[in-house]
C-alpha positions as CSV (number, residue, x, y, z in Angstrom):
1,M,0.0,0.0,0.0
2,W,1.2,3.5,-0.8
3,S,1.5,6.2,1.8
4,S,-0.5,9.4,1.3
5,D,2.7,11.2,0.4
6,E,3.6,8.6,-2.2
7,R,0.1,8.8,-3.7
8,A,0.4,12.6,-3.8
9,L,3.8,12.4,-5.6
10,A,2.4,9.9,-8.1
11,V,-0.6,12.1,-8.9
12,D,1.8,15.0,-9.2
13,L,4.0,13.2,-11.7
14,I,1.0,12.0,-13.7
15,D,-0.3,15.6,-13.6
16,M,2.9,16.9,-15.0
17,S,2.8,14.5,-17.9
18,N,-0.8,15.7,-18.7
19,I,0.3,19.3,-19.0
20,A,3.5,18.7,-20.9
21,H,1.9,20.7,-23.8
22,M,1.8,23.8,-21.7
23,P,4.4,26.5,-22.6
24,T,6.0,26.5,-19.1
25,A,6.0,23.3,-17.2
26,R,5.5,23.7,-13.5
27,R,8.1,22.8,-10.9
28,R,8.2,19.3,-9.5
29,L,7.7,19.7,-5.7
30,S,7.4,17.4,-2.8
31,P,3.9,16.8,-1.4
32,E,4.6,19.1,1.5
33,D,5.9,21.9,-0.7
34,R,3.1,21.5,-3.2
35,R,0.5,21.7,-0.4
36,A,2.2,24.8,1.0
37,E,2.2,26.4,-2.5
38,L,-1.5,25.8,-2.9
39,L,-2.2,27.2,0.6
40,A,-0.2,30.3,-0.2
41,L,-2.1,30.8,-3.4
42,G,-5.4,30.3,-1.6
43,A,-4.5,32.9,1.0
44,E,-3.8,35.4,-1.8
45,V,-7.0,34.7,-3.6
46,F,-9.3,34.5,-0.6
47,G,-7.6,37.7,0.8
48,K,-8.7,39.7,-2.3
49,R,-12.1,38.2,-3.1
50,P,-15.3,37.0,-1.3
51,Y,-15.4,33.3,-0.6
52,D,-18.4,32.7,-2.9
53,E,-16.5,34.1,-5.9
54,V,-13.6,31.8,-5.6
55,R,-13.6,28.5,-7.6
56,I,-11.4,25.5,-6.9
57,D,-10.9,25.1,-10.6
58,E,-9.4,28.6,-10.8
59,I,-7.0,27.8,-8.0
60,A,-5.8,24.7,-9.7
61,E,-5.4,26.5,-13.0
62,R,-3.4,29.3,-11.4
63,A,-1.2,26.8,-9.7
64,G,-0.7,24.9,-12.9
65,V,-2.1,21.6,-11.5
66,S,-4.9,19.4,-12.4
67,R,-8.2,19.2,-10.6
68,A,-7.3,15.6,-9.6
69,L,-4.2,16.8,-7.7
70,M,-6.1,19.7,-6.1
71,Y,-8.8,17.4,-4.9
72,H,-6.2,14.9,-3.6
73,Y,-5.1,17.5,-1.1
74,F,-8.4,19.2,-0.4
75,P,-11.7,17.3,-1.0
76,D,-13.8,20.5,-1.6
77,K,-13.7,24.3,-1.4
78,R,-14.8,24.4,2.2
79,A,-11.9,22.0,3.2
80,F,-9.5,24.1,1.2
81,F,-10.6,27.3,2.8
82,A,-10.4,25.8,6.3
83,A,-6.9,24.6,5.5
84,V,-6.0,28.1,4.3
85,V,-7.5,29.7,7.5
86,K,-5.6,27.2,9.7
87,D,-2.3,27.9,7.9
88,E,-2.8,31.6,8.2
89,A,-3.8,31.3,11.9
90,D,-0.5,29.4,12.4
91,R,1.5,32.1,10.6
92,L,-0.3,34.8,12.6
93,Y,0.4,33.1,15.8
94,E,4.1,32.7,15.0
95,A,4.4,36.3,13.8
96,T,2.8,37.7,16.9
97,N,4.1,35.4,19.6
98,K,7.8,35.5,19.5
99,E,10.1,35.8,22.5
100,P,9.0,38.5,24.9
101,V,10.6,41.9,24.2
102,T,12.7,42.9,27.2
103,G,11.2,45.7,29.2
104,L,7.6,45.3,28.0
105,T,4.9,45.2,30.6
106,M,2.0,42.7,30.4
107,F,-0.2,45.6,29.3
108,E,2.0,46.4,26.4
109,E,2.3,42.7,25.4
110,A,-1.5,42.3,25.4
111,R,-2.0,45.5,23.5
112,M,0.6,44.6,20.9
113,G,-1.0,41.2,20.4
114,V,-4.5,42.7,19.8
115,L,-3.1,45.3,17.4
116,A,-1.3,42.6,15.5
117,Y,-4.6,40.7,15.0
118,M,-6.4,43.8,13.8
119,A,-3.6,44.7,11.4
120,Y,-3.8,41.2,9.9
121,H,-7.5,41.6,9.4
122,E,-6.9,45.0,7.7
123,Q,-4.4,43.4,5.3
124,N,-6.7,40.5,4.5
125,P,-10.2,41.9,4.6
126,E,-12.0,39.4,2.4
127,A,-10.5,36.3,4.1
128,A,-11.1,37.9,7.5
129,W,-14.7,38.5,6.6
130,A,-15.3,35.0,5.4
131,A,-13.5,33.3,8.3
132,Y,-14.8,35.4,11.2
133,V,-18.0,37.0,10.0
134,G,-19.5,34.9,7.2
135,L,-18.9,31.2,6.8
136,G,-16.7,31.1,9.9
137,R,-19.6,31.9,12.2
138,S,-21.4,28.6,11.4
139,D,-18.9,26.2,9.9
140,P,-17.8,23.6,12.5
141,V,-14.4,23.2,10.9
142,L,-13.6,26.9,11.0
143,L,-15.0,27.2,14.5
144,G,-12.6,24.4,15.5
145,V,-9.7,26.4,14.0
146,E,-10.7,29.4,16.1
147,D,-11.0,27.3,19.2
148,D,-7.5,26.0,18.7
149,A,-6.2,29.6,18.3
150,K,-7.9,30.6,21.6
151,I,-6.4,27.7,23.5
152,R,-2.9,28.5,22.3
153,Q,-3.4,32.2,23.3
154,M,-4.7,31.2,26.7
155,E,-1.6,28.9,27.3
156,L,0.7,31.7,26.2
157,I,-0.9,34.2,28.7
158,M,-0.9,31.6,31.5
159,T,2.8,31.0,30.8
160,R,3.5,34.7,31.0
161,I,1.6,34.9,34.3
162,A,3.6,32.0,35.7
163,E,6.8,33.7,34.7
164,V,5.9,36.9,36.6
165,V,5.0,34.9,39.7
166,T,8.1,32.6,39.8
167,K,10.5,35.5,39.6
168,V,10.3,35.4,43.4
169,P,11.9,32.2,44.7
170,G,9.3,29.8,46.2
171,A,6.4,31.8,44.8
172,K,3.7,29.9,42.9
173,L,0.1,29.9,41.8
174,E,-2.2,27.9,44.1
175,P,-4.4,25.4,42.2
176,D,-7.7,27.2,42.8
177,V,-6.1,30.6,41.9
178,E,-4.7,29.1,38.7
179,R,-8.1,27.6,37.9
180,D,-9.8,30.9,38.3
181,L,-7.2,32.7,36.2
182,R,-7.6,30.2,33.4
183,I,-11.3,30.7,33.3
184,I,-10.9,34.5,33.3
185,V,-8.2,34.5,30.6
186,N,-10.3,32.2,28.4
187,G,-13.2,34.5,28.8
188,W,-11.0,37.5,28.0
189,I,-9.8,35.9,24.8
190,A,-13.3,35.2,23.7
191,F,-14.2,38.8,24.4
192,T,-11.1,40.0,22.4
193,F,-11.9,37.8,19.4
194,E,-15.4,39.1,19.4
195,L,-14.2,42.7,19.6
196,C,-11.8,42.0,16.6
197,R,-14.8,40.5,14.8
198,Q,-16.9,43.5,15.4
199,R,-14.1,45.7,14.0
200,I,-14.0,43.6,10.8
201,M,-17.6,44.6,10.3
202,D,-16.9,48.3,11.2
203,P,-13.2,49.1,10.4
204,T,-13.8,52.8,11.2
205,A,-13.4,52.0,14.9
206,S,-10.0,53.0,16.3
207,A,-7.7,50.0,16.6
208,E,-5.5,51.8,19.2
209,R,-8.4,52.6,21.5
210,L,-9.9,49.1,21.2
211,A,-6.5,47.5,21.9
212,D,-6.1,49.8,25.0
213,A,-9.6,48.7,26.2
214,C,-8.7,45.0,25.7
215,A,-5.4,45.3,27.6
216,H,-7.0,47.2,30.5
217,T,-9.8,44.6,30.7
218,L,-7.3,41.8,31.0
219,L,-5.4,43.5,33.8
220,D,-8.6,44.4,35.6
221,A,-9.9,40.9,35.5
222,I,-6.6,39.4,36.8
223,T,-6.3,41.8,39.7
224,R,-9.9,40.9,40.8
225,V,-9.0,37.2,41.3
226,P,-8.9,36.7,45.1
227,E,-5.6,35.6,46.6
228,I,-3.4,36.2,43.6
229,P,0.3,36.4,44.6
230,P,1.6,39.8,45.5
231,E,4.1,39.7,42.7
232,L,1.3,39.3,40.1
233,A,-0.8,42.1,41.7
234,H,2.2,44.4,41.7
235,A,3.0,43.6,38.0
236,M,-0.7,44.3,37.0
237,A,-0.7,47.6,39.0
238,N,2.5,48.8,37.3
239,S,1.6,47.8,33.8
240,R,-0.9,50.6,33.1
241,H,-0.7,52.7,30.0
242,Q,-2.7,55.9,29.3
243,P,-5.4,55.3,26.6
244,Q,-4.7,56.9,23.2
């Protein structure tokens, strides 16, 4: 039996022979590279045009591949779009969650993260609308992609909180405090995602002011958790930034 990668490569080779008459033969790529190429093209197309106007056949034609190869990787347009959204979500996460910049407060980190998401939506308006306003509000696959993104962001914030607390030798989060913080951070992320979604629908809203509000909301929520360590309370109190 062939592996999925071997089947993909075989289809790719057959596909190349079928288009030998074309003026410029496309490059022979590994299955991983071919899939990445298709996703990059999908991000470009979905980022410029509404979801309903994009055809899978058009994507295949622009990539110089057959429909058979396209459907080998993605069974239908919905699956292709979901893969594009997932790939873009991964790229956005990597771009906005690098090593903490020395000297930044938690307020500044939260604010920068929110601004990065809004900037991405501005740069990819059609894809953002389809993913977070249109199809993405009801499609279970796309909702799953969003849930995964929320979980990753929650773990990132909880790691940052733990780093603040453990700067003091012997300090730690008590289990019930950590539980409450996780619930609050998860709720804050849902709030922030919805705020970003609202701005997709009304881009005239100030990104700076909304990012300030989001960051202040996070700090306010954390400081209201009973029995948080003094180190964390101090960090929250000294993270404030005047709204723009």
